[in-house]
C-alpha positions, 0 to 999 in steps of 0.5 A: 647181191654180189657187187663187182669192184668199178676196177674190176669192171674196168680190168674185165672190160681191157680184157676182153678189149683184147680179145682174152675170154676168162676160161683161157687164165693158164695160157697167160700165165704161160705165155708170160713164163713162155715169153720169159723163159725164150729170154733166157730171164729168170723170175728176177730177170724179169721182174727187173726188167718190168719195175715188179716185185718178185714177190708179185711175179711168184705170187702170180706163178704159185695162185695161178692169179690173172695179173692185172692190166697194167702189171700185164703192162709192165710184164709186157714192155719187160719184153719189149712187147704191145699188149696185142702182140702178148696175146698174137704168138705169131707177131710176138715170133715175128717180132722176136729180138732188139735186132728184129724188130728194128730190122722189121721197123727199118724195112717197114718204113722204106718203099716198096720198091726197095723192100721188093728188091731187099726182099729178092736179096734175102732170097738169094742170100738163103739159099746161099746159105743153104749150100 
């Protein structure tokens, strides 16, 4: 009889809660690597920023193993994104750099009227930039 440990059940439940499917294990590693490269980070830099041992990250890629939820949370934190953003590429692309995230956060805190004004200003600036 196959027995599954409590931690494995918990991790599997969390992966499923985030919409993760076991068949795409490599997509998680590919996503981590894409985010790392987009930032111009080495594996060493990712390890330092995430608080993980460099060997943990290297082993994850060389053995093609799925990171634990805790490891992925640390990696997401280093990238400045949430787990939800990690699994939603569009949200992460939109969030971009720290200054872009800050701009979006500030924009979302404004009243609808002010947002509309800023949107129109950005459209005009964009038109001027193209000429």
